[in-house]
C-alpha positions in Angstrom: 28.8 51.2 109.3 30.0 49.9 106.0 31.9 47.2 107.9 28.6 45.9 109.5 27.5 43.4 106.8 31.1 41.9 106.8 31.1 41.3 110.5 27.3 39.8 110.4 28.8 37.4 107.3 31.8 36.4 109.7 29.6 35.6 112.8 27.3 33.6 110.2 30.1 31.2 109.5 31.7 31.0 112.8 31.6 27.6 114.4 31.1 28.0 118.1 30.6 25.5 121.0 26.9 24.8 121.9 27.5 24.5 125.6 29.0 28.1 126.0 29.3 29.8 122.6 32.9 30.2 122.9 34.5 30.5 119.1 36.0 27.4 117.6 36.8 28.9 114.1 35.5 31.2 111.5 35.5 30.3 107.8 36.1 33.3 105.3 34.2 31.6 102.5 34.8 34.6 100.1 38.6 33.5 100.1 38.0 29.8 99.3 36.7 27.5 96.5 36.1 24.8 98.4 36.8 23.1 102.0 36.8 20.6 104.3 37.2 20.4 108.0 36.8 18.2 111.1 37.2 19.6 114.3 36.2 18.6 118.1 35.2 20.7 121.0 37.6 20.1 124.1 34.8 21.5 126.2 31.7 19.6 125.1 33.1 16.8 122.7 31.0 18.1 120.0 32.4 16.9 116.6 31.9 19.4 113.6 32.7 18.0 110.1 31.7 19.7 106.7 32.5 19.8 103.3 31.9 22.5 100.9 32.2 23.9 97.3 31.5 27.3 97.0 
């Protein structure tokens, strides 16, 4: 049960396809100082772009 909060945090930072909810990527913010990404879903062509400093 101690792992449950970690799992919830991972799911919270997961980027998924809005059409079928298949996972695209998961960001592990606790291991980062900052990040920037851009990705496109091949199923629905949704574009994701984000920059963040933690």
